[in-house]
N, C-alpha and C positions, 0 to 999 in steps of 0.2 A: 076603378072599383074592384077589379079582380085582385090588384096588388094589395088593397086594403084588407080584403077578406083573407088573403094569405097571411098578412101580418097579424090579424086577429087570432089566427090559429096557433101562434107561437106562445108557449107558456110564459107567464109573467114571473114565476118564482123558480128560475133555473138554479140548480146547485152551483156553487162557485167552481170555477175551473181548476183552481189549486186549493188544497186544504193544508192547513198547518199540521205537520206530523209531529206528535209528541213522543215521549219516552215509552209510554205503554204501547203505542202503535208499532214502535220499532221491535218490540218483543213478539210481534205477530199474535197478540192476545185476541181472543174472540171479542167482537164489538160489545156484546152484552156484558162481558166481564169488565171491559174497560169502563163502560157506563156505570156499572155497579161500584167499581173502585173510586171513580171520581165523585159519585154521589155520596159515598160514605167515607171519604178520605179523612175527615176530622175524627170520626170514631176509630178508624184504623190507626191513625197516628196516636190517639190516646192509648190504644191497646199496646202499640209498640213501645211507647214510653213506659207504660206500666210493667211490661216484660223486662225492659232494661233495668228499671229501678229494682224489681224483685231479684234479678240476677246479680246486681251489684250488692244488694243486701245479703243475699245468700253467701256470696264470696267473702264479704266482710265478716259475717258470722263464722264462716268456716275458718278463716284466718285467726279470728279471736279464739275460737274453740281449740284449734291446734296449738296456739301459743299457750293457752291455759293448761292444756294437757301436758305440754312440755315442762312448764313451770312446776306442775304438780308432781310429775315423775322425778324431777330434780330434787324437790323438797322431800319426797319419800325416800329417795336414795340417801340424802344427807341424814335423815332421821334413822334409817336402818344402820348406817355406818357409825352413828354417834355412840361413844362409850358412856357419856354422861347425858342426862336429860332426855333420853330417848322417848320416854312416855310423853313428855310435854311436846316434843317435836312432832310426834305422831298425831297428837291431839290437834296441833296447829294445822297439819295437813288436812285433817278432817274438817276443821273450821273454815280454812281458807279455800279449799278445793272440793267442796261438797259436790256430790253427784258425779264424781270422776272415778275411774278405775283405781287411781292412786288412793283416794279416800277409802275405798272398799278394802284395799290391801292394808291400809293403815289400821282399819278396824280389826282385821285378822291378826296383824302384828300385836295390837294391844291385847287381844284375846290370849295370844301365846304368852305375853308378859304376865297376864293374870294367872295363867296356868303355872308358870314358873314360880310365881310368888304365892302359890297355894290358894288363890282366890277363885275357887272352882265355880261358885255361883255366878260371879261377875263374868268369868270366861264363857260360861254357858249362855248368859244373856247376850254377850257380844256375838257369839256364833249364831244365835237365833236372829239377831238383827241382820247379820250378813245374809243368812238364808232367806230372809224376807225380801231382800233386794235382788236376789238371783233369779234369772229365768231358768226354766227347767232344764234347758239344754246346756247350761253353763258348765264348763269343765271344772269349776270350783264346787259344784253341787256334791259330788261324792266325798270330797275332802271335808266339807262342812258337815254333812250328814254323819260321816264316820266320827268326827270330833264330838258332835253332839251325843251320839250313841255312847261313846266311850266315857264322856263326862257324866252323863246320866247314870251309866253303869257304876262309875266310881262313887257316885253319891247314893247308890242303891235305890235309885228311882227306876225300878224294874220295868214298869209299864211304859214309861217315856222312852227308856233305852230300847226296848223291844220295838216300839213304833218306828224309831229311827232306823234300826237295823232292818226291819221289814221293808221300809222305803228304799234303803240302800240296796237291798236284794233285787229290786226291780231294775237296777241300772246295769247295763252290760259291763261285764268284767269285775263286778264287785259282789256278786252273789256269794262266792266262797267265803270272803271275809265276813259278810253279814251273817251267814249261817254259823260260822265259828263263834261270833259274838253271841248269837242266840243260844248256842249250846252252853256257853259259860253262864248265861243268865238263868237258864233252866236248871243247871246244876246248882247254882247258888240258891235256888228256891227248893232244892231237894227233889226236883222233878227228873228222876233218873232216866225214864224211858224217853221223855221229850228231848233231854240233853243228848242221849245216844242217837236219836233220830237226826238231830241237827249236825252232830259230828259226822254221822254217816253221809249226810248230804254234802258236807264239806269235802269228804274224801271222794265222793262221786264227781263233784264239780272240779276237783283238782287232778282227776285221773288224766293221764296223757297217753297218747298213742306212740307207737314205735317211730313214727315220722316226726314227732315233736321232740325238741331237745330241752332238757332241764326239768327237774321235778320240784314241786313246792317243798322246801326243806321242812315245813311244818308237818307234812304228811306222816312221817315216821313217828314223830312225837305224838300226834293224835292217835295213830294206830295203837301205840303202846298205852296211851291214856285210856282208850276205849276198853282195853282188856282189864286195866285196873278198875275202871268204873263198873264193869260187868261183874267183877268179883267182889264188889263191896256188899 
């Protein structure tokens, strides 16, 4: 009887003496984490597959984009080097490789062709198109603003030209050129005092210290011109 009572005290659901050790256990992960990973392994695999698919898609798109950029650059170079049919080749670059830097440069090249052919209105429209595609920090922005200001000045569209020059004046390194242009416009409108003020601002912006080398060659010309303007 004593032996039976002792046997009855032995638990019936003893843990197995040996447990199968899996990969997760070999990494000494916390038991809670192991249970979580095993419980949600299907969802985890779906996430892993999705990440791999996205990575492959990004790599494929990057390769496609790089290939397209290279082809666009080659097409632009061929167009720029062409002696005949340059306009058509540049237009093909725009049509075949839209939204690439080469297409933007093709538009600028077409604007320059329009300038050379005396198509000032068409050139202005092209530069305005380019400007609309540029971000404010683009290194092309001063070039395009300067071109637009000069073209509007050439067409005697004084207000439009002044607006571009004033915008150009806000960019580092281009304020002097902008004030020189504003001086010409005021002078063309017979606004002597305003013109003198702009020329004076140009001289102020181009003044150099003894530590700096090289003076703006236009300074002497503007100094002489200011004297003539004052004596008119």
